[in-house]
C-alpha positions as CSV (number, residue, x, y, z in Angstrom):
1,M,34.3,61.7,13.0
2,T,36.9,59.0,13.8
3,N,37.3,60.6,17.2
4,S,33.4,61.0,17.8
5,L,33.3,56.9,16.7
6,T,36.3,56.3,19.0
7,L,34.3,58.2,22.0
8,R,31.4,56.5,21.1
9,L,32.9,53.0,20.9
10,S,35.0,53.4,24.0
11,R,31.9,54.4,26.3
12,R,30.1,51.1,24.8
13,L,33.2,49.2,25.2
14,G,34.2,50.2,29.0
15,K,34.2,47.0,29.8
16,L,36.6,45.7,27.8
17,Q,39.2,48.7,29.9
18,L,41.3,49.1,26.1
19,S,42.9,52.0,25.8
20,G,42.3,55.1,23.2
21,F,45.2,53.9,21.1
22,M,43.9,50.5,21.1
23,L,40.5,51.6,19.7
24,I,42.1,54.0,17.1
25,A,44.2,50.8,15.6
26,L,40.7,49.1,15.7
27,L,39.4,51.9,13.6
28,Q,42.3,52.0,10.9
29,R,41.1,50.5,7.9
30,T,45.0,50.1,6.2
31,P,45.7,47.2,4.0
32,V,49.0,45.7,6.1
33,L,49.5,44.0,8.7
34,R,49.8,45.7,12.6
35,L,51.6,44.4,15.6
36,L,48.7,45.0,18.1
37,A,48.6,44.5,21.8
38,S,45.6,41.1,23.2
39,A,44.2,42.1,25.8
40,E,46.7,42.2,28.4
41,S,49.6,42.9,26.5
42,V,51.7,42.3,23.8
43,W,55.3,40.9,25.5
44,V,55.1,39.7,29.3
45,G,59.1,39.7,31.0
46,S,57.7,36.6,33.5
47,S,61.0,36.2,35.2
48,F,60.4,39.8,36.5
49,G,56.4,40.1,36.7
50,Q,56.8,43.0,34.3
51,V,54.3,43.8,32.1
52,L,54.1,46.3,28.6
53,K,50.6,47.6,28.6
54,T,48.8,48.3,25.1
55,S,48.8,51.8,24.7
56,V,52.8,52.1,24.3
57,V,53.3,48.9,22.4
58,V,50.0,50.0,20.0
59,A,51.6,53.9,19.6
60,S,55.2,52.4,19.3
61,M,53.4,49.9,16.2
62,L,51.2,52.6,14.1
63,G,54.1,55.3,14.3
64,A,55.5,53.2,11.9
65,V,52.5,51.6,10.5
66,D,50.2,54.0,9.5
67,T,52.9,56.0,8.1
68,L,52.2,53.9,5.5
69,A,49.2,53.5,5.2
70,G,49.1,57.3,5.3
71,A,46.8,57.1,8.1
72,T,47.7,59.7,11.1
73,E,51.2,59.1,12.9
74,F,51.0,58.5,16.3
75,V,54.5,59.7,18.3
76,A,54.9,57.7,21.4
77,N,57.9,57.9,24.1
78,P,60.6,55.2,23.9
79,M,59.0,52.5,25.5
80,G,61.0,51.1,28.7
81,P,63.8,48.3,28.6
82,A,62.9,44.4,29.4
83,D,65.2,43.9,32.8
84,A,67.4,40.7,32.9
85,T,69.9,39.4,34.9
86,V,73.3,37.3,34.1
87,G,72.3,33.9,35.3
88,T,68.7,34.4,35.8
89,P,65.9,33.0,33.6
90,F,64.6,35.1,31.5
91,S,61.2,34.6,29.3
92,A,59.5,37.2,26.9
93,V,55.9,36.8,24.4
94,F,55.5,38.4,21.8
95,A,52.7,38.5,19.1
96,Y,51.0,40.1,16.1
97,L,47.0,40.9,16.2
98,G,44.6,42.7,15.4
99,G,46.1,43.3,11.2
100,A,44.2,43.1,7.9
101,A,45.8,39.0,7.1
102,T,47.3,36.5,10.2
103,V,51.0,36.5,10.7
104,G,53.3,33.5,8.9
105,S,56.2,33.9,10.1
106,Y,58.6,36.5,12.1
107,S,62.7,37.3,11.6
108,I,64.4,38.4,15.5
109,T,67.9,39.5,15.2
110,G,70.0,41.3,18.4
111,L,69.3,38.5,20.6
112,P,71.5,39.3,24.0
113,P,74.1,36.0,24.4
114,G,72.0,33.1,25.8
115,L,68.4,33.4,24.9
116,S,66.9,32.3,21.6
117,V,63.4,32.1,19.8
118,P,62.1,27.9,20.3
119,G,61.6,26.9,17.3
120,S,63.6,29.4,14.9
121,V,65.6,28.3,12.3
122,N,68.4,31.3,11.5
123,G,66.6,33.6,12.9
124,T,63.4,33.2,11.1
125,L,60.8,31.5,13.2
126,N,57.4,30.3,11.4
127,G,53.9,31.0,13.1
128,T,51.6,33.4,14.4
129,S,53.3,34.0,17.9
130,G,56.8,33.2,19.3
131,S,58.8,33.8,22.4
132,I,62.4,34.7,23.7
133,T,63.3,32.5,26.9
134,G,66.9,31.5,28.2
135,T,69.3,33.0,30.5
136,P,71.1,35.7,29.8
137,T,75.1,34.9,30.0
138,L,76.7,38.7,29.1
139,A,75.5,41.8,30.7
140,G,75.0,45.0,28.2
141,E,72.3,47.1,26.2
142,Y,70.3,44.6,23.5
143,D,68.0,46.0,20.2
144,V,66.1,43.2,19.1
145,S,64.5,43.6,15.8
146,I,61.1,41.6,15.5
147,S,59.6,41.8,11.6
148,A,56.3,40.2,10.6
149,Y,55.4,38.6,7.6
150,D,52.2,38.1,5.6
151,D,53.5,34.4,5.1
152,P,56.2,31.5,6.5
153,N,59.6,32.0,5.7
154,L,59.3,35.6,5.5
155,G,56.9,36.2,2.3
156,L,55.9,39.6,2.2
157,G,52.3,38.6,0.3
158,K,49.5,40.8,-0.2
159,Y,50.2,43.2,2.9
160,G,53.7,43.2,3.5
161,S,55.6,42.9,6.7
162,V,56.6,45.7,9.7
163,A,59.4,45.5,12.3
164,F,59.6,46.0,15.8
165,V,62.6,47.1,17.9
166,Y,62.4,46.7,21.4
167,T,65.4,46.8,24.1
168,I,67.1,44.4,26.4
169,M,68.9,45.4,29.5
170,V,71.2,42.4,30.8
171,S,72.7,43.5,34.2
172,D,75.9,41.6,36.2
173,A,74.4,38.9,37.8
174,G,76.0,40.4,41.2
175,V,77.2,39.3,44.3
176,G,75.5,36.0,46.6
177,P,74.9,37.4,50.1
178,A,77.7,36.3,52.4
179,I,76.6,36.6,56.5
180,T,79.3,38.1,58.5
181,S,77.9,38.0,61.8
182,Q,75.8,35.0,62.6
183,P,72.8,35.5,65.4
184,A,73.7,34.7,69.0
185,S,71.8,32.1,71.0
186,L,70.1,33.5,74.3
187,T,68.3,33.4,77.7
188,V,65.8,35.4,79.1
189,T,62.7,35.3,81.5
190,P,59.3,35.6,80.7
191,G,58.6,39.3,79.5
192,Q,62.1,40.3,78.5
193,S,62.8,41.3,75.0
194,A,64.5,39.4,73.1
195,V,66.6,40.7,69.7
196,F,68.4,38.6,67.2
197,S,70.8,40.1,64.7
198,V,72.9,39.5,61.5
199,S,75.0,41.1,59.5
200,A,75.7,39.8,55.1
201,T,77.3,41.7,52.4
202,G,76.3,41.2,48.9
203,D,75.2,43.1,45.8
204,P,72.6,43.8,45.2
205,T,70.4,44.7,47.7
206,L,69.7,42.1,50.3
207,T,66.5,40.6,51.9
208,Y,65.5,39.2,54.8
209,Q,63.4,36.7,56.4
210,W,63.9,35.5,59.6
211,R,62.0,31.7,60.6
212,K,61.4,29.9,64.0
213,D,61.9,26.4,63.7
214,G,62.0,26.4,59.8
215,A,58.8,28.6,59.4
216,P,58.7,31.5,58.0
217,I,57.7,34.3,60.9
218,N,55.1,36.9,59.4
219,G,56.6,40.5,59.0
220,A,60.4,39.8,60.6
221,V,62.1,41.3,56.9
222,G,64.7,42.9,58.9
223,S,68.7,42.6,59.8
224,T,67.4,42.4,62.8
225,Y,64.4,40.4,64.6
226,T,63.1,41.6,68.3
227,I,60.5,39.8,69.9
228,P,59.6,42.7,73.2
229,S,58.0,40.4,75.7
230,T,58.7,36.7,75.3
231,V,56.5,34.4,76.1
232,S,57.6,30.6,77.3
233,G,56.1,29.4,73.5
234,D,58.6,32.1,71.5
235,A,61.5,29.5,73.0
236,G,63.2,27.7,69.7
237,T,65.7,27.6,67.2
238,Y,65.9,31.2,65.0
239,T,67.7,31.7,61.7
240,V,67.4,34.3,58.7
241,V,67.4,33.3,54.8
242,V,69.6,36.6,53.5
243,T,68.3,37.1,49.7
244,N,69.5,38.9,46.7
245,P,68.8,37.9,43.0
246,V,71.9,35.9,42.5
247,T,70.7,32.9,45.4
248,S,70.3,32.8,48.7
249,V,72.1,31.7,52.1
250,S,70.5,30.5,56.2
251,S,72.4,31.4,58.6
252,S,72.8,29.3,62.0
253,G,70.3,28.7,64.3
254,A,70.6,30.8,67.6
255,I,68.4,29.4,70.2
256,L,66.0,31.2,72.8
257,T,65.6,29.7,76.1
258,V,62.8,30.9,78.3
259,T,63.1,30.0,81.8
260,S,61.3,30.2,84.7
261,S,63.8,31.3,86.6
262,Q,66.5,33.6,85.8
263,V,69.5,32.5,85.5
264,S,73.9,33.6,86.6
265,P,75.9,34.6,84.3
266,A,78.8,31.8,83.8
267,I,81.6,32.6,82.0
268,T,82.1,29.8,78.8
269,S,85.4,31.2,76.5
270,P,87.3,33.1,78.7
271,P,89.6,36.1,77.2
272,A,93.5,34.2,76.3
273,S,96.5,35.3,77.0
274,Q,98.8,37.3,74.4
275,T,101.6,38.3,73.2
276,V,102.8,41.2,70.5
277,M,105.2,43.1,68.9
278,V,105.1,47.2,69.8
279,G,102.7,48.6,67.1
280,Q,100.4,45.4,66.5
281,P,96.4,45.1,67.6
282,V,95.2,43.4,70.6
283,L,91.8,41.8,70.4
284,F,90.2,40.0,74.1
285,S,86.9,38.6,73.9
286,V,84.3,36.9,76.2
287,T,81.5,34.3,75.9
288,A,79.2,34.2,78.6
289,D,75.5,32.9,79.5
290,G,73.2,33.8,81.6
291,T,69.8,35.4,81.6
292,A,69.9,38.5,79.7
293,P,70.6,41.0,79.2
294,L,74.2,40.8,80.7
295,A,76.9,43.6,81.0
296,F,80.4,43.7,80.4
297,Q,83.1,45.7,82.2
298,W,86.9,44.5,81.2
299,R,89.9,45.7,83.6
300,K,93.8,46.0,83.2
301,N,95.6,45.0,86.6
302,G,92.5,45.4,88.7
303,S,91.4,48.5,87.4
304,D,88.0,49.5,85.6
305,L,89.0,50.1,81.7
306,A,86.8,53.4,80.5
307,G,84.7,52.5,77.4
308,A,85.2,48.9,77.8
309,T,81.7,48.0,78.0
310,S,81.4,45.4,75.5
311,A,82.3,41.1,75.3
312,T,85.2,41.8,72.8
313,Y,88.1,44.8,74.1
314,T,90.5,46.4,71.4
315,I,93.8,47.6,71.9
316,A,94.6,49.3,68.1
317,A,98.4,49.5,68.4
318,A,99.7,48.0,71.4
319,V,102.2,50.0,73.5
320,S,104.9,48.8,76.3
321,G,102.6,50.4,78.7
322,D,99.5,48.0,77.9
323,A,101.6,45.0,79.2
324,G,99.5,43.4,82.3
325,T,97.3,41.5,83.6
326,Y,93.4,41.9,81.5
327,T,90.3,40.4,83.6
328,V,86.5,40.9,82.6
329,F,83.5,41.2,85.0
330,V,79.9,40.1,83.3
331,S,76.9,40.7,85.2
332,N,72.9,40.7,85.6
333,S,70.2,41.4,87.4
334,V,71.2,38.0,89.7
335,S,74.6,38.1,90.3
336,S,78.0,38.4,88.8
337,V,81.5,36.4,87.6
338,T,85.2,37.6,86.8
339,S,87.0,36.2,84.5
340,N,90.4,34.7,84.7
341,G,93.1,36.8,84.2
342,A,94.9,36.6,80.2
343,I,98.7,38.2,80.0
344,L,99.3,40.4,77.6
345,T,102.8,40.6,76.6
346,V,104.3,43.6,74.3
347,N,107.9,43.2,72.9
348,A,109.8,46.0,71.4
349,A,110.1,46.2,67.9
350,S,111.9,43.5,66.8
351,A,116.1,44.5,65.2
352,A,118.8,42.7,63.6
353,P,121.9,42.8,65.4
354,I,124.6,45.6,65.5
355,I,128.0,44.9,66.2
356,T,128.8,47.2,69.4
357,T,132.2,45.3,70.2
358,Q,134.9,44.1,68.0
359,P,137.2,41.3,68.7
360,L,140.7,43.2,69.1
361,N,144.0,41.2,67.6
362,Q,146.3,39.7,69.9
363,T,149.9,38.4,70.1
364,V,151.1,36.2,72.5
365,N,153.8,33.6,73.7
366,A,153.3,29.9,73.0
367,G,151.2,28.7,76.7
368,A,149.3,31.5,77.6
369,T,145.7,32.4,77.8
370,V,143.9,34.2,75.5
371,T,140.5,36.0,75.2
372,F,138.4,37.3,72.1
373,I,135.3,39.4,73.4
374,A,132.7,40.8,71.3
375,A,129.1,42.4,72.4
376,A,125.9,43.2,69.4
377,T,122.3,44.8,70.1
378,G,119.2,43.4,68.4
379,N,115.3,42.0,69.5
380,P,115.4,39.5,70.6
381,A,118.6,39.2,72.2
382,P,121.2,37.6,69.5
383,N,122.6,34.6,69.8
384,Y,126.8,33.9,69.3
385,Q,128.5,31.8,67.0
386,W,132.4,32.6,66.6
387,Q,134.9,31.1,63.6
388,K,138.1,30.4,63.1
389,N,139.2,31.3,59.6
390,G,135.4,30.9,58.3
391,V,134.9,27.8,60.4
392,D,132.8,27.0,63.1
393,I,134.2,26.5,66.1
394,P,132.4,24.2,68.2
395,G,130.9,25.0,71.4
396,A,132.1,28.6,70.8
397,T,128.4,30.4,71.4
398,S,128.6,32.7,73.8
399,S,129.7,36.5,73.2
400,S,133.4,35.7,74.5
401,Y,136.1,33.1,73.4
402,T,138.6,31.6,75.2
403,I,141.9,29.6,74.2
404,N,144.0,28.2,77.4
405,G,147.6,27.4,76.5
406,V,147.7,28.3,72.7
407,T,150.0,26.5,70.5
408,G,151.4,27.9,66.9
409,N,148.7,25.8,65.7
410,D,145.9,28.8,66.8
411,S,147.3,31.7,64.9
412,S,144.8,32.4,62.7
413,N,142.3,35.1,62.1
414,Y,138.8,34.8,64.6
415,K,135.5,36.5,64.2
416,V,131.9,36.5,66.0
417,I,128.5,36.3,64.2
418,A,125.4,37.2,65.9
419,T,122.0,36.0,65.0
420,N,118.8,36.2,65.6
421,A,114.8,36.0,64.0
422,A,115.6,39.3,62.6
423,G,118.7,38.9,60.8
424,S,123.0,38.5,61.9
425,A,126.0,40.9,61.9
426,T,129.6,39.4,61.4
427,S,132.2,41.3,63.7
428,N,135.8,42.4,62.1
429,P,138.4,39.0,62.2
430,A,140.8,39.9,65.1
431,L,144.4,38.1,64.1
432,L,146.3,36.1,66.6
433,L,149.7,36.0,66.5
434,V,151.3,32.7,68.9
435,I,155.0,33.5,69.1
436,V,156.7,29.9,69.5
437,P,160.2,30.3,70.5
438,P,163.1,27.6,68.6
439,S,163.5,24.1,70.8
440,N,167.4,24.8,70.3
441,A,167.0,28.2,71.8
442,V,169.4,29.4,74.3
443,I,168.3,31.6,77.1
444,A,171.2,33.8,78.8
445,I,171.0,35.2,82.0
446,T,172.9,38.3,82.9
447,V,173.8,38.6,86.3
448,E,175.1,42.3,87.6
């Protein structure tokens, strides 16, 4: 009987587009309150345009309410959660409709941090409907419990109450977009193509919108924007706005120049000379203007480098054989130009000094000339400093040290310290012993 009546009403009320669950709910004559849907929805997550349709909501409500009334129990699949994002405003509305009596109050618990029910006090809202609004501050899965009551202040009244649990999924805010490669300015002639591109990072997924002179370009929503055949009206400044749910960022402007005549290439930023250690990377780059497309060919000591045909040339790990003079040949359909030479110097890996020749002990008579000799290796070549009894000797900064006309006061220990940017090394001490005869000594000469 009920199913037949439902079918007849469904035909009569077809223009209202009510679901089967709604029709069943309207036919129930149970003396309890029901949380029913309006013609559109009970829940609307306005920040994401999410709508929970009436059939799902009503089915979930009747699963609890109709059991109390002794009516048929309806089993529905769990409703999908509402999506929210940390830092993004969220809004949803709820209402209890179609019951035997008008709802007087609600009890709301389990809200995600940052969300609240306007007008509620300690989780109690007096009224026939309400909303959940705010900006979530903590990611997670939250089961929000909403109970509807007959009377204000959670009064049970004649018909009692009904509870509903809805899940709100709050995701992390993610990482806003950051542009890593800006679109470049172009110069073309009518009929040539123009391609602008941008590279950006961010999470979640990025979207793109290209603009010309500040106005959005219809359909230009990729990381590249191509004009297949340019006309003079295409000249202007092009930017791209990169967006994700966190924020958006705009690129710098790329100027498109459409000339009536072709322009020869001109190097505006030549490659620069570099000095590196063995194993270090090398990057040469050039910037050039002229009618597109521009072609590039890098050369070392005048010879073409295979595959080096972009505006940059990279050596991943330099070796001594990479040292030389690098140029780049830039050409287009009009003419060509060669950059100035950039000299690459490759030094051996740095090494701390090592003493290879130690100074020797010496015994001499007063008045003699003494020379201490030492040697050390290292990269870069080390500097030297001689010391007497641990004190620097002024001016003694070569690999050898000479004392002319030694006296008894020169008797001491001598050593040398070799130093470079990588470290230092100290030689063994060398003892100098100066023999000084007594002032009253008699020198005997024997003649045979």
